C-alpha positions in Angstrom: -0.1 0.1 0.3 1.3 3.4 -0.8 0.9 5.6 2.5 1.7 8.8 3.8 2.2 7.3 7.1 5.9 7.2 6.5 6.2 11.0 6.0 4.4 11.7 9.4 5.5 12.0 12.9 5.8 9.1 15.2 2.7 10.1 17.0 3.1 7.0 19.1 6.5 7.9 20.2 5.4 11.5 20.7 2.6 10.8 23.1 4.9 8.2 25.0 7.1 10.8 25.4 4.6 13.4 26.5 2.8 11.4 29.0 6.5 10.9 30.8 6.6 14.9 30.9 6.3 16.3 34.4 4.5 19.2 32.3 1.7 17.0 31.0 -1.3 16.4 33.7 -3.7 13.9 32.6 -5.0 12.5 36.3 -5.9 15.8 38.0 -4.5 17.6 40.6 -5.8 16.2 44.2 -8.8 18.9 44.2 -11.3 16.5 42.9 -13.9 17.0 46.1 -13.6 20.7 45.9 -14.3 20.7 42.1 -17.4 18.0 42.3 -18.7 20.5 45.4 -18.4 23.6 42.8 -20.1 21.6 40.0 -22.7 19.9 42.2 -23.9 23.4 43.2 -23.7 24.8 39.8 -25.4 22.2 37.5 -27.3 19.7 39.5 -31.1 19.8 40.0 -33.4 18.8 42.8 -36.2 18.7 40.2 -34.4 16.2 37.8 -33.6 14.3 41.1 -37.2 14.5 41.8 -38.2 13.1 38.1 -35.6 10.1 38.2 -36.8 8.7 41.8 -40.7 9.3 40.0 -39.6 6.5 37.1 -38.7 9.5 34.9 -42.1 11.0 34.8 -43.6 14.6 36.0 -46.9 16.0 35.9 -48.5 19.0 36.7 -51.5 20.5 35.5 -52.0 19.9 32.0 -48.6 18.7 31.4 -47.1 15.3 31.5 -43.1 15.4 31.1 -41.2 12.0 30.2 -37.6 12.6 30.6 -35.3 10.0 28.9 -33.7 7.4 31.3 -30.2 8.0 30.3 -29.5 12.0 29.4 -26.8 14.8 30.3 -23.6 14.9 31.6 -21.5 11.7 31.1 -18.6 10.6 33.0 -16.2 11.8 30.4 -17.5 15.3 30.4 -18.0 15.8 33.9 -14.3 14.5 34.1 -13.3 16.9 31.8 -15.1 19.9 33.5 -13.6 18.7 37.2 -10.1 18.7 35.8 -10.4 22.2 34.4 -12.0 23.2 37.7 -9.0 21.6 39.5 -6.5 23.4 36.8 -7.9 26.5 37.9 -7.8 26.0 41.8 -3.8 24.5 41.2 -2.4 27.0 39.1 -4.4 30.4 40.9 -1.9 32.8 39.5 -1.1 31.3 36.1 -2.8 32.1 32.7 -5.0 29.6 31.8 -5.8 28.7 28.1 -8.3 26.3 26.5 -7.7 25.2 22.7 -11.7 24.6 22.2 -14.6 24.5 24.1 -14.2 22.1 27.0 -17.6 20.9 26.0 -20.3 21.8 23.5 -22.6 23.6 26.2 -22.7 27.5 26.2 -23.3 27.9 30.2 -20.3 25.7 31.2 -18.3 27.4 28.9 -19.1 30.7 30.0 -18.8 29.4 33.4 -14.8 28.9 33.0 -14.3 32.3 31.1 -15.7 33.8 34.4 -12.9 31.8 36.0 -10.4 33.8 34.0 -9.6 30.8 31.6 -8.8 32.0 28.0 -10.2 30.5 24.8 -7.9 30.5 21.5 -9.3 32.5 19.1 -10.0 31.2 15.7 -9.3 33.4 12.8 -10.2 32.4 9.3 -10.9 28.9 10.7 -7.4 28.7 12.0 -6.7 28.7 15.6 -4.1 31.3 16.6 -1.6 30.0 19.5 0.6 33.2 19.1 -0.4 34.8 22.4 0.4 31.3 24.4 3.9 31.6 26.0 6.4 29.6 27.8 4.6 28.5 31.2 1.2 29.0 30.7 -1.0 26.4 31.4 -3.5 24.9 28.2 -6.5 22.9 28.7 -6.8 20.5 26.0 -11.0 19.8 26.1 -12.9 16.7 26.4 -12.9 15.6 22.7 -9.2 15.9 22.5 -6.6 17.9 19.9 -4.4 17.1 17.2 -1.1 15.8 17.9 0.3 18.7 16.2 -1.2 21.0 18.7 0.0 19.0 21.5 3.4 19.2 19.8 3.1 23.0 19.2 2.3 23.5 23.2 4.8 20.9 24.3 7.5 22.6 22.3 6.5 26.1 23.7 7.2 24.8 27.2 3.7 24.9 28.2 1.8 22.8 31.1 -0.7 20.6 29.3 -3.5 19.9 31.0 -5.3 16.7 28.9 -9.1 16.0 29.5 -9.6 14.0 26.5 -12.1 11.5 27.3 -10.7 8.2 27.7 -13.3 6.6 25.1 -11.7 9.5 22.1 -8.0 8.2 23.2 -9.4 4.5 22.6 -10.2 5.4 19.0 -6.7 7.0 18.5 -5.3 3.5 20.1 -7.4 2.2 17.1 -6.3 4.0 14.4 -2.7 3.6 15.4 -3.2 0.0 15.3 -4.6 0.4 11.6 -1.2 2.5 11.2 1.0 -0.5 12.1 -0.8 -2.9 9.9 -1.0 -0.5 6.9 -4.7 -0.4 7.1 -6.1 2.5 5.7 -8.4 4.2 8.5 -12.0 4.6 7.6 -13.5 7.2 10.3 -17.6 7.5 10.4 -17.8 11.1 11.4 -18.0 14.8 10.5 -14.4 15.8 8.7 -14.8 19.3 10.7 -15.6 17.8 14.0 -12.8 18.8 16.6 -12.9 15.0 17.8 -12.6 13.7 14.1 -9.7 16.4 13.3 -7.8 15.2 16.5 -8.4 11.4 15.5 -7.3 11.7 11.9 -4.2 13.4 13.1 -2.9 10.2 14.5 -4.0 8.3 11.7 -1.8 7.1 8.9 -3.8 6.9 5.6 -7.3 7.6 6.4 -10.6 8.5 4.9 -13.9 10.2 6.7 -17.2 8.7 5.8 -20.4 11.0 7.0 -23.1 8.3 6.3 -24.3 5.4 4.6 -24.7 7.5 1.3 -20.9 8.0 1.1 -20.0 4.4 2.4 -21.8 2.7 -0.6 -19.9 5.3 -2.9 -17.0 4.2 -1.6 -17.8 0.6 -1.2 -18.8 0.9 -5.1 -15.8 2.0 -6.0 -13.9 -0.5 -4.0 -15.8 -3.1 -6.3 -16.2 -1.6 -9.4 -13.9 1.2 -9.8 -15.1 4.7 -10.7 -14.2 8.3 -11.6 -10.8 8.9 -9.8 -11.1 12.6 -10.1 -15.3 12.7 -8.8 -14.1 10.5 -5.7 -11.2 12.9 -4.8 -13.5 16.1 -5.5 -16.2 14.4 -3.2 -13.6 13.8 -0.1 -11.4 16.7 -0.5 -11.6 17.8 2.8 -12.0 14.3 4.5 -8.6 12.3 3.4 -4.9 12.2 4.3 -2.8 13.8 1.8 -2.1 12.1 -1.2 -4.8 9.6 -0.6 -5.4 7.6 -4.2 -8.7 5.3 -3.8 -7.1 3.3 -6.3 -4.6 2.0 -4.2 -5.3 3.1 -0.6 -8.5 1.1 -0.4 -7.5 -2.4 -0.5 -7.0 -2.7 3.1 -9.2 -0.7 5.9 -10.0 -0.5 9.4 -13.2 0.9 10.9 -13.3 3.8 13.6 -15.6 6.2 14.5 -16.3 9.8 16.0 -17.6 8.5 19.5 -20.7 10.5 19.1 -22.0 9.2 15.8 -25.0 7.2 15.5 -24.4 3.6 16.7 -26.4 2.0 14.4 -24.8 3.6 11.5 -21.3 2.8 12.6 -22.2 -0.7 13.0 -23.8 -0.7 9.5 -20.6 0.9 7.8 -18.7 -1.9 9.3 -20.6 -4.3 7.8 -21.0 -2.8 4.5 -16.8 -2.8 4.1 -16.7 -6.3 5.5 -19.1 -7.8 3.2 -17.4 -5.6 0.4 -14.1 -6.8 1.5 -15.5 -10.6 1.4 -17.0 -10.1 -2.0 -13.4 -8.7 -3.6 -11.2 -10.8 -1.8 -13.0 -13.8 -0.7 -13.8 -15.3 3.1 -10.3 -16.4 3.2 -8.6 -13.4 2.9 -11.0 -11.3 4.3 -9.1 -10.9 7.7 -6.0 -9.2 5.5 -8.3 -6.6 4.0 -10.6 -5.7 6.8 -10.4 -5.1 10.5 -12.8 -3.8 13.0 -12.8 -2.8 17.1 -15.4 -1.9 18.8 -14.8 2.3 19.7 -18.5 3.1 20.2 -18.8 5.2 23.6 -21.1 3.7 26.2 -22.4 6.8 27.1 -23.6 7.6 23.7 -25.0 4.3 23.0 -27.1 4.6 26.4 -28.4 8.1 25.7 -29.5 6.8 22.0 -30.9 3.6 23.6 -33.0 5.9 26.1 -34.1 8.0 23.3 -35.5 5.2 21.0 -37.2 4.1 24.1 -38.6 7.4 24.5 -39.8 8.1 21.2 -42.0 4.9 21.2 -44.3 7.0 23.9 -47.2 8.7 22.8 -45.7 12.2 22.7 -47.2 15.5 21.5 -43.5 16.8 21.0 -40.0 16.5 22.0 -37.4 18.7 23.4 -33.8 18.1 22.8 -31.6 20.1 24.6 -28.1 20.9 24.3 -25.3 22.8 22.2 -26.1 23.6 18.6 -22.5 22.3 17.8 -23.1 19.2 19.6 -23.1 16.3 17.4 -24.1 13.9 20.0 -27.1 16.2 20.6 -27.8 16.6 17.0 -28.3 12.6 16.6 -30.7 12.4 19.4 -32.6 15.2 17.2 -32.3 12.9 14.5 -34.2 10.1 16.0 -37.1 12.2 17.1 -37.4 13.5 13.6 -37.1 10.0 12.0 -40.2 9.1 13.9 -41.9 12.4 12.4 -42.5 13.6 16.1 -42.6 17.7 16.4 -39.0 18.2 17.7 -37.4 21.2 19.0 -33.5 21.4 19.6 -32.5 24.3 21.8 -29.1 25.1 23.9 -31.1 26.7 26.9 -34.1 27.8 28.4 -33.6 31.2 27.1 -34.5 30.2 23.4 -38.3 29.7 25.0 -40.8 33.1 25.2 -41.6 35.5 25.5 -45.1 34.3 25.2 -45.7 31.0 23.6 -42.5 31.3 21.6 -39.8 29.1 20.6 -36.3 29.7 18.8 -35.2 26.1 17.6 -32.6 24.7 15.6 -34.1 22.2 13.0 -32.2 19.3 12.1 -31.1 20.7 8.8 -31.0 24.7 8.5 -30.4 27.8 11.2 -32.2 29.0 13.8 -35.9 29.6 13.4 -38.6 31.1 15.5 -41.8 29.7 16.0 -45.1 30.7 17.7 -47.5 29.0 19.8 -45.3 25.6 19.9 -46.9 24.3 22.7 -50.4 23.0 21.9 -53.5 24.0 24.2 -54.4 21.6 26.8 -53.2 18.2 28.0 -49.7 17.8 26.5 -47.1 15.0 27.1 -43.8 16.4 26.3 -40.6 14.0 26.1 -37.6 15.9 27.1 -33.7 14.8 26.5 -30.3 16.1 26.9 -27.0 15.7 25.0 -24.1 14.5 27.0 -22.4 18.0 27.5 -25.8 19.5 29.1 -26.0 19.8 33.1 -29.2 18.7 34.8 -29.8 22.5 36.1 -30.2 23.6 32.2 -32.8 20.7 31.9 -34.6 22.0 34.6 -34.8 25.1 33.9 -36.3 24.4 30.3 -39.3 22.4 32.0 -39.9 25.2 34.3 -40.0 27.6 31.3 -42.9 24.8 30.0 -44.5 24.6 33.3 -44.9 28.4 33.4 -46.2 28.7 29.7 -49.0 26.5 30.1 -50.1 28.6 33.2 -50.3 31.6 31.1 
């Protein structure tokens, strides 16, 4: 296979070296109890606790709320935010930066700004690292950072606080294995999502597929060939430098952005497995196809809970989470596929004044809808993405109850 991996840095050796550095921190600083006390005070909710204890159902007046049985902060998100809080405590007088949003939730990111954590500015879609100086503390967010960014920060003499979710690191290890065995990493994800950018930086040869349609296109190319120029144009932003579809698709390994739909990732793996079996035969399948389970447990649990929720008789669905949150968008997708009127909002501020909501459709920009809550008895399904605090969910529920009293 003609790969570009040989021209890349030895990412595995770099990470090993970084792990041994005194300026690299991945396990916190011993202030976890203090951090969790602050987070519980800011993000937890007595109302949400009550709903959980009541089998995830709450009825007030003519409104019945059905809460998904798995929603909101996941362990990886909670860990990342706690480490950021710990860093502020441990380095009280140092300049602290973060390479991106810690998680995809506006209220949590604003809280970090209030704690004087500075966010690296993006100019013309490029991060500006110029203000970062030797000795500064830099936080890597929950979905990670590219290995090139890590190297830049390390070379500049920064103290690195790495909050990358272990599930994301697991995907990085997977593409490292692909590289070692000269398999092209086929990554199910969004090429411009921070996590996928980070994952692809650890890969050798890679191709990023967004959905089943693109997967079928690649599978057909493997079996039947096709227009190479068309292929390269279609994936121009989603492949490694020098990618050659006529050469680099003979051995593939599957990986994924951890927030994608579980069912889609599994089906993509099956499509490539069947494709390689058809082209090379069952006896050579293992030489041409490898797959490891890199689906995040928390993402899977929230999607499974959403599938259970949409089986109920709901008048409408409210999905709460950052508009740039991939896992939240996929929860919204499940409701839309069931033709349930569904509203993706990032906070309770999107509701009102009056019976009005500003929401983001699955495709398209923000739009405002009047009279979004029907008259009379209503049943509302509610879930939230893995970056959404319980307090935000409570505020949305309170706003719905208040509207129905008007």
